[in-house]
mmCIF file as Biopython writes it, N, C-alpha, C and O atoms, coordinates in Angstrom:
data_model
#
loop_
_atom_site.group_PDB
_atom_site.id
_atom_site.type_symbol
_atom_site.label_atom_id
_atom_site.label_alt_id
_atom_site.label_comp_id
_atom_site.label_asym_id
_atom_site.label_entity_id
_atom_site.label_seq_id
_atom_site.pdbx_PDB_ins_code
_atom_site.Cartn_x
_atom_site.Cartn_y
_atom_site.Cartn_z
_atom_site.occupancy
_atom_site.B_iso_or_equiv
_atom_site.auth_seq_id
_atom_site.auth_asym_id
_atom_site.pdbx_PDB_model_num
ATOM 1   N N  . MET A ? 1  ? -10.048 0.561   5.428   1.0 0.0 1  A 1 
ATOM 2   C CA . MET A ? 1  ? -8.994  0.530   4.450   1.0 0.0 1  A 1 
ATOM 3   C C  . MET A ? 1  ? -9.311  1.479   3.301   1.0 0.0 1  A 1 
ATOM 4   O O  . MET A ? 1  ? -8.400  2.036   2.689   1.0 0.0 1  A 1 
ATOM 5   N N  . ARG A ? 2  ? -10.562 1.663   3.010   1.0 0.0 2  A 1 
ATOM 6   C CA . ARG A ? 2  ? -10.940 2.562   1.920   1.0 0.0 2  A 1 
ATOM 7   C C  . ARG A ? 2  ? -10.421 3.975   2.172   1.0 0.0 2  A 1 
ATOM 8   O O  . ARG A ? 2  ? -9.997  4.664   1.243   1.0 0.0 2  A 1 
ATOM 9   N N  . ALA A ? 3  ? -10.459 4.401   3.435   1.0 0.0 3  A 1 
ATOM 10  C CA . ALA A ? 3  ? -9.984  5.749   3.767   1.0 0.0 3  A 1 
ATOM 11  C C  . ALA A ? 3  ? -8.498  5.895   3.454   1.0 0.0 3  A 1 
ATOM 12  O O  . ALA A ? 3  ? -8.068  6.943   2.971   1.0 0.0 3  A 1 
ATOM 13  N N  . LEU A ? 4  ? -7.711  4.857   3.722   1.0 0.0 4  A 1 
ATOM 14  C CA . LEU A ? 4  ? -6.282  4.908   3.421   1.0 0.0 4  A 1 
ATOM 15  C C  . LEU A ? 4  ? -6.057  5.003   1.919   1.0 0.0 4  A 1 
ATOM 16  O O  . LEU A ? 4  ? -5.204  5.765   1.463   1.0 0.0 4  A 1 
ATOM 17  N N  . TRP A ? 5  ? -6.819  4.231   1.149   1.0 0.0 5  A 1 
ATOM 18  C CA . TRP A ? 5  ? -6.698  4.297   -0.311  1.0 0.0 5  A 1 
ATOM 19  C C  . TRP A ? 5  ? -7.077  5.698   -0.801  1.0 0.0 5  A 1 
ATOM 20  O O  . TRP A ? 5  ? -6.388  6.267   -1.648  1.0 0.0 5  A 1 
ATOM 21  N N  . ASP A ? 6  ? -8.155  6.242   -0.277  1.0 0.0 6  A 1 
ATOM 22  C CA . ASP A ? 6  ? -8.595  7.574   -0.684  1.0 0.0 6  A 1 
ATOM 23  C C  . ASP A ? 6  ? -7.518  8.619   -0.406  1.0 0.0 6  A 1 
ATOM 24  O O  . ASP A ? 6  ? -7.290  9.508   -1.226  1.0 0.0 6  A 1 
ATOM 25  N N  . GLU A ? 7  ? -6.858  8.517   0.740   1.0 0.0 7  A 1 
ATOM 26  C CA . GLU A ? 7  ? -5.779  9.450   1.066   1.0 0.0 7  A 1 
ATOM 27  C C  . GLU A ? 7  ? -4.593  9.269   0.129   1.0 0.0 7  A 1 
ATOM 28  O O  . GLU A ? 7  ? -3.969  10.247  -0.282  1.0 0.0 7  A 1 
ATOM 29  N N  . SER A ? 8  ? -4.283  8.030   -0.208  1.0 0.0 8  A 1 
ATOM 30  C CA . SER A ? 8  ? -3.159  7.786   -1.114  1.0 0.0 8  A 1 
ATOM 31  C C  . SER A ? 8  ? -3.424  8.374   -2.498  1.0 0.0 8  A 1 
ATOM 32  O O  . SER A ? 8  ? -2.493  8.778   -3.194  1.0 0.0 8  A 1 
ATOM 33  N N  . GLU A ? 9  ? -4.692  8.420   -2.894  1.0 0.0 9  A 1 
ATOM 34  C CA . GLU A ? 9  ? -5.043  9.016   -4.187  1.0 0.0 9  A 1 
ATOM 35  C C  . GLU A ? 9  ? -4.769  10.518  -4.229  1.0 0.0 9  A 1 
ATOM 36  O O  . GLU A ? 9  ? -4.638  11.097  -5.307  1.0 0.0 9  A 1 
ATOM 37  N N  . LYS A ? 10 ? -4.684  11.139  -3.074  1.0 0.0 10 A 1 
ATOM 38  C CA . LYS A ? 10 ? -4.375  12.565  -3.011  1.0 0.0 10 A 1 
ATOM 39  C C  . LYS A ? 10 ? -2.874  12.821  -3.119  1.0 0.0 10 A 1 
ATOM 40  O O  . LYS A ? 10 ? -2.460  13.901  -3.541  1.0 0.0 10 A 1 
ATOM 41  N N  . LEU A ? 11 ? -2.062  11.846  -2.744  1.0 0.0 11 A 1 
ATOM 42  C CA . LEU A ? 11 ? -0.620  12.040  -2.667  1.0 0.0 11 A 1 
ATOM 43  C C  . LEU A ? 11 ? 0.171   11.461  -3.835  1.0 0.0 11 A 1 
ATOM 44  O O  . LEU A ? 11 ? 0.978   12.165  -4.443  1.0 0.0 11 A 1 
ATOM 45  N N  . TYR A ? 12 ? -0.044  10.217  -4.149  1.0 0.0 12 A 1 
ATOM 46  C CA . TYR A ? 12 ? 0.832   9.510   -5.068  1.0 0.0 12 A 1 
ATOM 47  C C  . TYR A ? 12 ? 0.801   9.973   -6.522  1.0 0.0 12 A 1 
ATOM 48  O O  . TYR A ? 12 ? 1.845   9.938   -7.174  1.0 0.0 12 A 1 
ATOM 49  N N  . PRO A ? 13 ? -0.328  10.401  -7.063  1.0 0.0 13 A 1 
ATOM 50  C CA . PRO A ? 13 ? -0.282  10.891  -8.441  1.0 0.0 13 A 1 
ATOM 51  C C  . PRO A ? 13 ? 0.673   12.075  -8.621  1.0 0.0 13 A 1 
ATOM 52  O O  . PRO A ? 13 ? 1.247   12.254  -9.695  1.0 0.0 13 A 1 
ATOM 53  N N  . ALA A ? 14 ? 0.840   12.869  -7.585  1.0 0.0 14 A 1 
ATOM 54  C CA . ALA A ? 14 ? 1.728   14.033  -7.659  1.0 0.0 14 A 1 
ATOM 55  C C  . ALA A ? 14 ? 3.187   13.636  -7.850  1.0 0.0 14 A 1 
ATOM 56  O O  . ALA A ? 14 ? 3.992   14.442  -8.317  1.0 0.0 14 A 1 
ATOM 57  N N  . ILE A ? 15 ? 3.531   12.410  -7.495  1.0 0.0 15 A 1 
ATOM 58  C CA . ILE A ? 15 ? 4.911   11.963  -7.695  1.0 0.0 15 A 1 
ATOM 59  C C  . ILE A ? 15 ? 5.008   10.918  -8.804  1.0 0.0 15 A 1 
ATOM 60  O O  . ILE A ? 15 ? 5.981   10.168  -8.884  1.0 0.0 15 A 1 
ATOM 61  N N  . GLY A ? 16 ? 3.988   10.882  -9.655  1.0 0.0 16 A 1 
ATOM 62  C CA . GLY A ? 16 ? 4.033   10.047  -10.847 1.0 0.0 16 A 1 
ATOM 63  C C  . GLY A ? 16 ? 3.579   8.619   -10.690 1.0 0.0 16 A 1 
ATOM 64  O O  . GLY A ? 16 ? 3.770   7.815   -11.603 1.0 0.0 16 A 1 
ATOM 65  N N  . ALA A ? 17 ? 2.984   8.273   -9.565  1.0 0.0 17 A 1 
ATOM 66  C CA . ALA A ? 17 ? 2.533   6.898   -9.344  1.0 0.0 17 A 1 
ATOM 67  C C  . ALA A ? 17 ? 1.237   6.627   -10.104 1.0 0.0 17 A 1 
ATOM 68  O O  . ALA A ? 17 ? 0.413   7.520   -10.301 1.0 0.0 17 A 1 
ATOM 69  N N  . SER A ? 18 ? 1.078   5.370   -10.527 1.0 0.0 18 A 1 
ATOM 70  C CA . SER A ? 18 ? -0.114  4.929   -11.245 1.0 0.0 18 A 1 
ATOM 71  C C  . SER A ? 18 ? -0.886  3.932   -10.384 1.0 0.0 18 A 1 
ATOM 72  O O  . SER A ? 18 ? -0.298  2.983   -9.864  1.0 0.0 18 A 1 
ATOM 73  N N  . PRO A ? 19 ? -2.204  4.137   -10.227 1.0 0.0 19 A 1 
ATOM 74  C CA . PRO A ? 19 ? -2.973  3.231   -9.365  1.0 0.0 19 A 1 
ATOM 75  C C  . PRO A ? 19 ? -3.433  1.970   -10.084 1.0 0.0 19 A 1 
ATOM 76  O O  . PRO A ? 19 ? -3.688  1.975   -11.288 1.0 0.0 19 A 1 
ATOM 77  N N  . LYS A ? 20 ? -3.531  0.895   -9.316  1.0 0.0 20 A 1 
ATOM 78  C CA . LYS A ? 20 ? -4.200  -0.344  -9.733  1.0 0.0 20 A 1 
ATOM 79  C C  . LYS A ? 20 ? -5.204  -0.631  -8.626  1.0 0.0 20 A 1 
ATOM 80  O O  . LYS A ? 20 ? -4.946  -1.441  -7.736  1.0 0.0 20 A 1 
ATOM 81  N N  . GLU A ? 21 ? -6.342  0.033   -8.690  1.0 0.0 21 A 1 
ATOM 82  C CA . GLU A ? 21 ? -7.296  0.003   -7.585  1.0 0.0 21 A 1 
ATOM 83  C C  . GLU A ? 21 ? -7.838  -1.391  -7.299  1.0 0.0 21 A 1 
ATOM 84  O O  . GLU A ? 21 ? -8.124  -1.710  -6.145  1.0 0.0 21 A 1 
ATOM 85  N N  . HIS A ? 22 ? -7.984  -2.224  -8.318  1.0 0.0 22 A 1 
ATOM 86  C CA . HIS A ? 22 ? -8.557  -3.556  -8.098  1.0 0.0 22 A 1 
ATOM 87  C C  . HIS A ? 22 ? -7.691  -4.435  -7.193  1.0 0.0 22 A 1 
ATOM 88  O O  . HIS A ? 22 ? -8.182  -5.408  -6.623  1.0 0.0 22 A 1 
ATOM 89  N N  . VAL A ? 23 ? -6.402  -4.097  -7.058  1.0 0.0 23 A 1 
ATOM 90  C CA . VAL A ? 23 ? -5.518  -4.831  -6.144  1.0 0.0 23 A 1 
ATOM 91  C C  . VAL A ? 23 ? -4.926  -3.913  -5.070  1.0 0.0 23 A 1 
ATOM 92  O O  . VAL A ? 23 ? -4.026  -4.315  -4.332  1.0 0.0 23 A 1 
ATOM 93  N N  . LEU A ? 24 ? -5.437  -2.673  -4.984  1.0 0.0 24 A 1 
ATOM 94  C CA . LEU A ? 24 ? -4.980  -1.682  -4.011  1.0 0.0 24 A 1 
ATOM 95  C C  . LEU A ? 24 ? -3.457  -1.524  -4.040  1.0 0.0 24 A 1 
ATOM 96  O O  . LEU A ? 24 ? -2.779  -1.624  -3.017  1.0 0.0 24 A 1 
ATOM 97  N N  . GLN A ? 25 ? -2.950  -1.277  -5.240  1.0 0.0 25 A 1 
ATOM 98  C CA . GLN A ? 25 ? -1.507  -1.165  -5.435  1.0 0.0 25 A 1 
ATOM 99  C C  . GLN A ? 25 ? -1.170  0.069   -6.257  1.0 0.0 25 A 1 
ATOM 100 O O  . GLN A ? 25 ? -1.923  0.464   -7.146  1.0 0.0 25 A 1 
ATOM 101 N N  . TRP A ? 26 ? -0.029  0.672   -5.948  1.0 0.0 26 A 1 
ATOM 102 C CA . TRP A ? 26 ? 0.498   1.801   -6.695  1.0 0.0 26 A 1 
ATOM 103 C C  . TRP A ? 26 ? 1.808   1.389   -7.350  1.0 0.0 26 A 1 
ATOM 104 O O  . TRP A ? 26 ? 2.628   0.710   -6.732  1.0 0.0 26 A 1 
ATOM 105 N N  . SER A ? 27 ? 2.007   1.796   -8.599  1.0 0.0 27 A 1 
ATOM 106 C CA . SER A ? 27 ? 3.274   1.587   -9.293  1.0 0.0 27 A 1 
ATOM 107 C C  . SER A ? 27 ? 3.961   2.930   -9.437  1.0 0.0 27 A 1 
ATOM 108 O O  . SER A ? 27 ? 3.342   3.915   -9.839  1.0 0.0 27 A 1 
ATOM 109 N N  . PHE A ? 28 ? 5.258   2.964   -9.103  1.0 0.0 28 A 1 
ATOM 110 C CA . PHE A ? 28 ? 6.026   4.202   -9.141  1.0 0.0 28 A 1 
ATOM 111 C C  . PHE A ? 28 ? 6.973   4.218   -10.334 1.0 0.0 28 A 1 
ATOM 112 O O  . PHE A ? 28 ? 7.394   3.160   -10.801 1.0 0.0 28 A 1 
ATOM 113 N N  . PRO A ? 29 ? 7.314   5.407   -10.833 1.0 0.0 29 A 1 
ATOM 114 C CA . PRO A ? 29 ? 8.195   5.518   -11.988 1.0 0.0 29 A 1 
ATOM 115 C C  . PRO A ? 29 ? 9.542   4.804   -11.795 1.0 0.0 29 A 1 
ATOM 116 O O  . PRO A ? 29 ? 10.154  4.373   -12.771 1.0 0.0 29 A 1 
ATOM 117 N N  . SER A ? 30 ? 9.993   4.679   -10.575 1.0 0.0 30 A 1 
ATOM 118 C CA . SER A ? 30 ? 11.275  4.025   -10.287 1.0 0.0 30 A 1 
ATOM 119 C C  . SER A ? 30 ? 11.222  2.509   -10.464 1.0 0.0 30 A 1 
ATOM 120 O O  . SER A ? 30 ? 12.254  1.837   -10.462 1.0 0.0 30 A 1 
ATOM 121 N N  . GLY A ? 31 ? 10.002  1.976   -10.619 1.0 0.0 31 A 1 
ATOM 122 C CA . GLY A ? 31 ? 9.821   0.530   -10.703 1.0 0.0 31 A 1 
ATOM 123 C C  . GLY A ? 31 ? 9.332   -0.069  -9.398  1.0 0.0 31 A 1 
ATOM 124 O O  . GLY A ? 31 ? 8.960   -1.241  -9.346  1.0 0.0 31 A 1 
ATOM 125 N N  . GLY A ? 32 ? 9.331   0.730   -8.351  1.0 0.0 32 A 1 
ATOM 126 C CA . GLY A ? 32 ? 8.830   0.260   -7.061  1.0 0.0 32 A 1 
ATOM 127 C C  . GLY A ? 32 ? 7.315   0.233   -7.047  1.0 0.0 32 A 1 
ATOM 128 O O  . GLY A ? 32 ? 6.662   0.722   -7.969  1.0 0.0 32 A 1 
ATOM 129 N N  . PHE A ? 33 ? 6.773   -0.338  -6.001  1.0 0.0 33 A 1 
ATOM 130 C CA . PHE A ? 33 ? 5.321   -0.346  -5.860  1.0 0.0 33 A 1 
ATOM 131 C C  . PHE A ? 33 ? 4.943   -0.300  -4.398  1.0 0.0 33 A 1 
ATOM 132 O O  . PHE A ? 33 ? 5.737   -0.645  -3.523  1.0 0.0 33 A 1 
ATOM 133 N N  . GLY A ? 34 ? 3.733   0.126   -4.146  1.0 0.0 34 A 1 
ATOM 134 C CA . GLY A ? 34 ? 3.193   0.189   -2.798  1.0 0.0 34 A 1 
ATOM 135 C C  . GLY A ? 34 ? 1.874   -0.542  -2.759  1.0 0.0 34 A 1 
ATOM 136 O O  . GLY A ? 34 ? 1.097   -0.495  -3.713  1.0 0.0 34 A 1 
ATOM 137 N N  . ILE A ? 35 ? 1.623   -1.215  -1.659  1.0 0.0 35 A 1 
ATOM 138 C CA . ILE A ? 35 ? 0.391   -1.981  -1.484  1.0 0.0 35 A 1 
ATOM 139 C C  . ILE A ? 35 ? -0.337  -1.445  -0.262  1.0 0.0 35 A 1 
ATOM 140 O O  . ILE A ? 35 ? 0.268   -1.254  0.793   1.0 0.0 35 A 1 
ATOM 141 N N  . VAL A ? 36 ? -1.622  -1.203  -0.400  1.0 0.0 36 A 1 
ATOM 142 C CA . VAL A ? 36 ? -2.459  -0.816  0.729   1.0 0.0 36 A 1 
ATOM 143 C C  . VAL A ? 36 ? -3.078  -2.108  1.263   1.0 0.0 36 A 1 
ATOM 144 O O  . VAL A ? 36 ? -3.828  -2.786  0.561   1.0 0.0 36 A 1 
ATOM 145 N N  . ALA A ? 37 ? -2.752  -2.439  2.519   1.0 0.0 37 A 1 
ATOM 146 C CA . ALA A ? 37 ? -3.224  -3.702  3.096   1.0 0.0 37 A 1 
ATOM 147 C C  . ALA A ? 37 ? -3.491  -3.508  4.586   1.0 0.0 37 A 1 
ATOM 148 O O  . ALA A ? 37 ? -3.224  -2.444  5.145   1.0 0.0 37 A 1 
ATOM 149 N N  . HIS A ? 38 ? -4.020  -4.549  5.213   1.0 0.0 38 A 1 
ATOM 150 C CA . HIS A ? 38 ? -4.278  -4.482  6.645   1.0 0.0 38 A 1 
ATOM 151 C C  . HIS A ? 38 ? -4.114  -5.861  7.271   1.0 0.0 38 A 1 
ATOM 152 O O  . HIS A ? 38 ? -4.093  -6.880  6.581   1.0 0.0 38 A 1 
ATOM 153 N N  . LEU A ? 39 ? -4.000  -5.866  8.576   1.0 0.0 39 A 1 
ATOM 154 C CA . LEU A ? 39 ? -3.899  -7.113  9.330   1.0 0.0 39 A 1 
ATOM 155 C C  . LEU A ? 39 ? -5.311  -7.538  9.711   1.0 0.0 39 A 1 
ATOM 156 O O  . LEU A ? 39 ? -5.935  -6.931  10.581  1.0 0.0 39 A 1 
ATOM 157 N N  . GLU A ? 40 ? -5.811  -8.582  9.055   1.0 0.0 40 A 1 
ATOM 158 C CA . GLU A ? 40 ? -7.184  -9.022  9.300   1.0 0.0 40 A 1 
ATOM 159 C C  . GLU A ? 40 ? -7.313  -9.865  10.571  1.0 0.0 40 A 1 
ATOM 160 O O  . GLU A ? 40 ? -8.274  -9.714  11.326  1.0 0.0 40 A 1 
ATOM 161 N N  . HIS A ? 41 ? -6.346  -10.747 10.802  1.0 0.0 41 A 1 
ATOM 162 C CA . HIS A ? 41 ? -6.397  -11.635 11.960  1.0 0.0 41 A 1 
ATOM 163 C C  . HIS A ? 41 ? -5.068  -11.593 12.700  1.0 0.0 41 A 1 
ATOM 164 O O  . HIS A ? 41 ? -4.008  -11.558 12.075  1.0 0.0 41 A 1 
ATOM 165 N N  . ASP A ? 42 ? -5.120  -11.597 14.017  1.0 0.0 42 A 1 
ATOM 166 C CA . ASP A ? 42 ? -3.893  -11.588 14.824  1.0 0.0 42 A 1 
ATOM 167 C C  . ASP A ? 42 ? -2.970  -12.755 14.476  1.0 0.0 42 A 1 
ATOM 168 O O  . ASP A ? 42 ? -1.748  -12.622 14.548  1.0 0.0 42 A 1 
ATOM 169 N N  . LYS A ? 43 ? -3.544  -13.887 14.104  1.0 0.0 43 A 1 
ATOM 170 C CA . LYS A ? 43 ? -2.720  -15.075 13.840  1.0 0.0 43 A 1 
ATOM 171 C C  . LYS A ? 43 ? -1.857  -14.922 12.576  1.0 0.0 43 A 1 
ATOM 172 O O  . LYS A ? 43 ? -0.940  -15.714 12.363  1.0 0.0 43 A 1 
ATOM 173 N N  . THR A ? 44 ? -2.137  -13.921 11.743  1.0 0.0 44 A 1 
ATOM 174 C CA . THR A ? 44 ? -1.325  -13.719 10.541  1.0 0.0 44 A 1 
ATOM 175 C C  . THR A ? 44 ? -0.278  -12.622 10.728  1.0 0.0 44 A 1 
ATOM 176 O O  . THR A ? 44 ? 0.328   -12.176 9.754   1.0 0.0 44 A 1 
ATOM 177 N N  . VAL A ? 45 ? -0.062  -12.189 11.956  1.0 0.0 45 A 1 
ATOM 178 C CA . VAL A ? 45 ? 0.870   -11.090 12.210  1.0 0.0 45 A 1 
ATOM 179 C C  . VAL A ? 45 ? 2.283   -11.426 11.732  1.0 0.0 45 A 1 
ATOM 180 O O  . VAL A ? 45 ? 3.002   -10.529 11.292  1.0 0.0 45 A 1 
ATOM 181 N N  . LEU A ? 46 ? 2.694   -12.676 11.806  1.0 0.0 46 A 1 
ATOM 182 C CA . LEU A ? 46 ? 4.044   -13.037 11.360  1.0 0.0 46 A 1 
ATOM 183 C C  . LEU A ? 46 ? 4.218   -12.910 9.849   1.0 0.0 46 A 1 
ATOM 184 O O  . LEU A ? 46 ? 5.346   -12.823 9.365   1.0 0.0 46 A 1 
ATOM 185 N N  . ASN A ? 47 ? 3.124   -12.898 9.105   1.0 0.0 47 A 1 
ATOM 186 C CA . ASN A ? 47 ? 3.213   -12.684 7.655   1.0 0.0 47 A 1 
ATOM 187 C C  . ASN A ? 47 ? 3.741   -11.289 7.338   1.0 0.0 47 A 1 
ATOM 188 O O  . ASN A ? 47 ? 4.265   -11.053 6.249   1.0 0.0 47 A 1 
ATOM 189 N N  . TRP A ? 48 ? 3.606   -10.375 8.276   1.0 0.0 48 A 1 
ATOM 190 C CA . TRP A ? 48 ? 4.017   -8.984  8.076   1.0 0.0 48 A 1 
ATOM 191 C C  . TRP A ? 48 ? 5.343   -8.675  8.757   1.0 0.0 48 A 1 
ATOM 192 O O  . TRP A ? 48 ? 5.813   -7.539  8.694   1.0 0.0 48 A 1 
ATOM 193 N N  . GLN A ? 49 ? 5.954   -9.657  9.403   1.0 0.0 49 A 1 
ATOM 194 C CA . GLN A ? 49 ? 7.185   -9.447  10.165  1.0 0.0 49 A 1 
ATOM 195 C C  . GLN A ? 49 ? 8.285   -8.861  9.279   1.0 0.0 49 A 1 
ATOM 196 O O  . GLN A ? 49 ? 8.517   -9.312  8.158   1.0 0.0 49 A 1 
ATOM 197 N N  . GLY A ? 50 ? 8.947   -7.849  9.818   1.0 0.0 50 A 1 
ATOM 198 C CA . GLY A ? 50 ? 10.052  -7.232  9.105   1.0 0.0 50 A 1 
ATOM 199 C C  . GLY A ? 50 ? 9.653   -6.059  8.232   1.0 0.0 50 A 1 
ATOM 200 O O  . GLY A ? 50 ? 10.523  -5.372  7.697   1.0 0.0 50 A 1 
ATOM 201 N N  . LEU A ? 51 ? 8.384   -5.816  8.077   1.0 0.0 51 A 1 
ATOM 202 C CA . LEU A ? 51 ? 7.919   -4.692  7.282   1.0 0.0 51 A 1 
ATOM 203 C C  . LEU A ? 51 ? 7.769   -3.470  8.169   1.0 0.0 51 A 1 
ATOM 204 O O  . LEU A ? 51 ? 7.304   -3.570  9.304   1.0 0.0 51 A 1 
ATOM 205 N N  . ALA A ? 52 ? 8.157   -2.332  7.654   1.0 0.0 52 A 1 
ATOM 206 C CA . ALA A ? 52 ? 8.182   -1.120  8.471   1.0 0.0 52 A 1 
ATOM 207 C C  . ALA A ? 52 ? 6.801   -0.662  8.895   1.0 0.0 52 A 1 
ATOM 208 O O  . ALA A ? 52 ? 6.627   -0.225  10.032  1.0 0.0 52 A 1 
ATOM 209 N N  . ASP A ? 53 ? 5.825   -0.748  8.026   1.0 0.0 53 A 1 
ATOM 210 C CA . ASP A ? 53 ? 4.490   -0.235  8.324   1.0 0.0 53 A 1 
ATOM 211 C C  . ASP A ? 53 ? 3.455   -1.168  7.716   1.0 0.0 53 A 1 
ATOM 212 O O  . ASP A ? 53 ? 3.141   -1.021  6.535   1.0 0.0 53 A 1 
ATOM 213 N N  . PRO A ? 54 ? 2.911   -2.115  8.461   1.0 0.0 54 A 1 
ATOM 214 C CA . PRO A ? 54 ? 1.990   -3.084  7.896   1.0 0.0 54 A 1 
ATOM 215 C C  . PRO A ? 54 ? 0.706   -2.483  7.327   1.0 0.0 54 A 1 
ATOM 216 O O  . PRO A ? 54 ? 0.031   -3.139  6.535   1.0 0.0 54 A 1 
ATOM 217 N N  . ALA A ? 55 ? 0.353   -1.265  7.705   1.0 0.0 55 A 1 
ATOM 218 C CA . ALA A ? 55 ? -0.864  -0.674  7.150   1.0 0.0 55 A 1 
ATOM 219 C C  . ALA A ? 55 ? -0.637  -0.168  5.739   1.0 0.0 55 A 1 
ATOM 220 O O  . ALA A ? 55 ? -1.577  -0.077  4.949   1.0 0.0 55 A 1 
ATOM 221 N N  . HIS A ? 56 ? 0.590   0.159   5.424   1.0 0.0 56 A 1 
ATOM 222 C CA . HIS A ? 56 ? 0.882   0.733   4.114   1.0 0.0 56 A 1 
ATOM 223 C C  . HIS A ? 56 ? 2.271   0.282   3.691   1.0 0.0 56 A 1 
ATOM 224 O O  . HIS A ? 56 ? 3.275   0.857   4.112   1.0 0.0 56 A 1 
ATOM 225 N N  . LEU A ? 57 ? 2.321   -0.731  2.873   1.0 0.0 57 A 1 
ATOM 226 C CA . LEU A ? 57 ? 3.594   -1.370  2.532   1.0 0.0 57 A 1 
ATOM 227 C C  . LEU A ? 57 ? 4.212   -0.722  1.298   1.0 0.0 57 A 1 
ATOM 228 O O  . LEU A ? 57 ? 3.540   -0.537  0.283   1.0 0.0 57 A 1 
ATOM 229 N N  . LEU A ? 58 ? 5.464   -0.387  1.388   1.0 0.0 58 A 1 
ATOM 230 C CA . LEU A ? 58 ? 6.209   0.106   0.231   1.0 0.0 58 A 1 
ATOM 231 C C  . LEU A ? 58 ? 7.391   -0.816  0.014   1.0 0.0 58 A 1 
ATOM 232 O O  . LEU A ? 58 ? 8.193   -1.032  0.923   1.0 0.0 58 A 1 
ATOM 233 N N  . ARG A ? 59 ? 7.500   -1.357  -1.180  1.0 0.0 59 A 1 
ATOM 234 C CA . ARG A ? 59 ? 8.632   -2.228  -1.506  1.0 0.0 59 A 1 
ATOM 235 C C  . ARG A ? 59 ? 9.262   -1.757  -2.788  1.0 0.0 59 A 1 
ATOM 236 O O  . ARG A ? 59 ? 10.237  -2.349  -3.251  1.0 0.0 59 A 1 
#
């Protein structure tokens, strides 16, 4: 997961996003936010149902 966060640090500041590294979250000027997360256990897969990309959530 650290690699995904490191890659996001290369991209998101260019579009005005602010990092909150302690919670692996980005805040965007539009008011939206993105969360860097992962699926730890198969049994929690339904917690991610309906999300476009469970590795990198944008809401």
